[in-house]
C-alpha positions as CSV (number, residue, x, y, z in Angstrom):
1,M,-25.7,-58.5,55.8
2,N,-25.8,-57.5,59.3
3,K,-24.6,-60.1,61.6
4,I,-25.9,-58.6,64.9
5,D,-29.7,-58.9,65.4
6,E,-32.0,-56.8,67.5
7,Y,-31.3,-58.2,70.4
8,G,-27.4,-57.8,70.4
9,R,-26.8,-61.6,69.4
10,Y,-23.8,-62.1,67.2
11,Q,-24.9,-64.7,64.6
12,R,-21.7,-66.2,64.5
13,A,-21.4,-67.0,68.1
14,K,-22.7,-70.1,70.0
15,K,-25.1,-68.5,72.6
16,F,-25.5,-69.1,76.3
17,K,-27.3,-67.3,79.1
18,S,-24.9,-66.2,81.8
19,P,-26.8,-65.0,85.0
20,F,-24.3,-62.3,85.4
21,C,-25.9,-59.5,83.6
22,D,-29.0,-57.0,83.7
23,A,-30.2,-54.0,82.0
24,R,-28.1,-51.1,80.9
25,P,-29.0,-48.0,82.7
26,E,-32.0,-46.2,80.8
27,K,-29.8,-43.3,79.4
28,S,-26.7,-45.4,78.6
29,V,-25.2,-45.4,75.1
30,I,-23.1,-48.4,74.1
31,S,-19.7,-46.6,73.2
32,L,-17.0,-48.8,74.2
33,L,-15.1,-52.0,73.2
34,V,-13.0,-53.6,75.9
35,I,-10.5,-56.2,75.4
36,H,-9.8,-58.9,78.0
37,C,-8.1,-62.1,78.2
38,I,-8.8,-65.1,80.5
39,S,-7.5,-69.1,80.8
40,L,-8.5,-71.2,83.6
41,P,-6.4,-72.1,85.4
42,E,-4.1,-69.5,84.1
43,G,-2.2,-70.8,81.0
44,H,-4.3,-73.8,80.4
45,Y,-6.4,-73.6,77.4
46,A,-9.5,-75.8,76.4
47,G,-11.4,-77.4,79.2
48,G,-14.6,-75.9,80.5
49,A,-13.6,-73.7,83.5
50,I,-14.2,-70.4,81.4
51,H,-17.8,-71.3,80.3
52,D,-18.5,-72.9,84.0
53,L,-17.3,-69.6,85.4
54,F,-19.6,-67.3,83.2
55,M,-22.6,-69.8,83.8
56,G,-22.0,-69.7,87.7
57,R,-21.0,-73.3,87.7
58,L,-17.6,-73.5,88.3
59,D,-16.4,-76.0,91.0
60,C,-13.7,-74.2,93.0
61,Q,-12.5,-77.3,94.4
62,T,-11.3,-78.3,91.2
63,H,-7.9,-76.5,91.2
64,S,-6.3,-74.5,93.7
65,S,-6.1,-71.3,91.9
66,F,-9.9,-71.4,91.8
67,S,-10.3,-70.6,95.3
68,I,-10.2,-66.6,95.0
69,L,-13.1,-67.4,92.2
70,Q,-15.4,-68.4,95.0
71,N,-18.8,-66.7,94.8
72,L,-17.4,-64.4,91.9
73,Q,-20.2,-63.2,89.6
74,V,-18.6,-62.3,86.1
75,S,-19.1,-62.6,82.7
76,A,-18.4,-61.0,79.1
77,H,-20.6,-60.4,76.3
78,C,-18.2,-63.1,74.2
79,V,-15.2,-65.4,74.6
80,I,-12.9,-65.7,71.6
81,Y,-11.2,-69.3,72.2
82,R,-7.7,-70.3,70.5
83,D,-9.2,-71.9,67.4
84,G,-11.3,-68.6,66.6
85,H,-14.6,-69.8,67.6
86,I,-16.6,-67.7,69.8
87,Q,-19.1,-68.2,72.6
88,Q,-21.5,-65.4,73.4
89,Y,-22.7,-65.4,77.1
90,V,-24.7,-61.8,77.5
91,P,-26.4,-60.0,74.5
92,F,-24.7,-56.7,73.7
93,S,-28.0,-54.9,74.4
94,L,-27.4,-55.9,78.2
95,R,-24.8,-55.1,80.5
96,A,-22.6,-57.8,81.2
97,W,-20.4,-57.7,84.5
98,H,-16.9,-57.6,82.9
99,A,-15.1,-54.3,83.7
100,G,-15.3,-54.0,87.3
101,D,-14.1,-50.8,89.1
102,S,-13.2,-48.9,85.8
103,S,-13.1,-45.5,83.9
104,F,-12.9,-44.4,80.6
105,M,-11.9,-40.9,79.3
106,G,-13.1,-39.8,82.9
107,V,-16.2,-41.9,82.5
108,S,-16.9,-44.5,85.5
109,K,-18.6,-47.6,85.4
110,C,-17.7,-48.9,81.8
111,N,-20.1,-51.6,82.2
112,D,-23.0,-49.4,81.8
113,Y,-21.8,-48.5,78.5
114,S,-19.2,-50.9,77.0
115,I,-18.9,-54.4,75.4
116,G,-16.6,-56.8,76.8
117,I,-14.7,-59.3,74.9
118,E,-12.8,-62.0,76.2
119,L,-9.8,-63.8,74.6
120,E,-8.5,-67.2,75.6
121,G,-5.1,-66.4,76.8
122,T,-2.7,-64.8,79.2
123,V,-1.3,-61.6,79.9
124,Y,2.3,-63.1,79.0
125,S,1.3,-65.4,76.0
126,S,0.7,-64.4,72.3
127,Y,-2.7,-64.7,70.8
128,T,-3.4,-67.0,67.8
129,N,-4.2,-65.7,64.3
130,A,-7.8,-67.4,64.5
131,Q,-8.4,-65.2,67.5
132,Y,-7.1,-61.9,65.8
133,H,-9.3,-62.9,62.8
134,A,-12.5,-63.6,64.8
135,L,-11.9,-60.7,66.9
136,A,-11.7,-58.2,63.5
137,K,-14.8,-59.6,62.0
138,L,-17.1,-59.4,65.5
139,T,-15.3,-55.7,66.1
140,D,-16.3,-54.6,62.5
141,Q,-19.9,-56.0,63.3
142,I,-20.3,-54.3,66.4
143,K,-19.0,-51.0,64.8
144,L,-21.7,-51.3,62.3
145,N,-24.3,-52.0,65.3
146,Y,-22.8,-49.4,67.7
147,P,-21.7,-46.5,65.6
148,R,-20.1,-44.6,68.8
149,I,-17.5,-47.3,68.8
150,N,-14.7,-46.4,66.7
151,N,-11.0,-47.2,66.9
152,T,-10.2,-44.5,69.5
153,R,-13.1,-46.1,71.6
154,I,-11.5,-49.6,71.5
155,A,-9.5,-50.2,75.0
156,A,-7.8,-53.0,76.9
157,H,-8.9,-53.9,80.5
158,S,-5.6,-52.5,81.5
159,D,-6.5,-49.1,80.0
160,I,-9.8,-48.8,82.1
161,A,-8.6,-50.7,85.4
162,P,-5.0,-49.8,85.4
163,R,-4.2,-50.3,89.1
164,R,-5.9,-53.8,88.9
165,K,-5.7,-55.2,85.7
166,Q,-3.0,-55.9,82.8
167,D,-4.9,-57.7,80.2
168,P,-4.8,-58.4,77.6
169,G,-1.3,-57.9,78.1
170,K,2.0,-56.7,76.2
171,K,1.8,-59.4,73.7
172,F,-1.6,-58.6,72.4
173,D,-0.6,-57.1,68.9
174,W,-3.0,-53.9,68.5
175,Q,-1.4,-52.8,65.1
176,Y,-2.0,-56.2,63.9
177,Y,-5.6,-56.3,65.3
178,F,-6.2,-52.7,63.7
179,S,-4.9,-53.6,60.3
180,L,-7.4,-56.4,60.0
181,L,-10.5,-54.3,60.6
182,K,-12.4,-53.3,57.7
183,L,-14.3,-50.5,59.2
């Protein structure tokens, strides 16, 4: 059974509508999966700061580290939290604003042709077993729906923006993640 509908909504995710997305360019083909990490404040889990950031409602006065996020317009297609539950902020059919200035295999503007998945975590922390399993199930469904994505077209944010980003970090166990994929 297909778990992603014709609009790019993942059946197993709780859905929200981030304002930080738009239509993909007319001839773009979804062909890349980008894995990120996020926690707000860094190293703090739970709470609603990630949700508020992606919904454009983060009160940047609530924590000193949030000042750099003032007026930031950013989103991801999905966030996978520490317990494995998934929230979807942008349907896969739309362009989420997750990759910024980026390039993969010589092709720039990764947001145009990629799906961005955030894992709740930091570049210094290990990820939970529940996150790996949820990510693997989601990845398998993405690969079913977007056949140009294969294991060689799954990248870290640090791969597509190496001068700016380090996520998901050295603690992300790529070998374990790929071993969980069925497709």
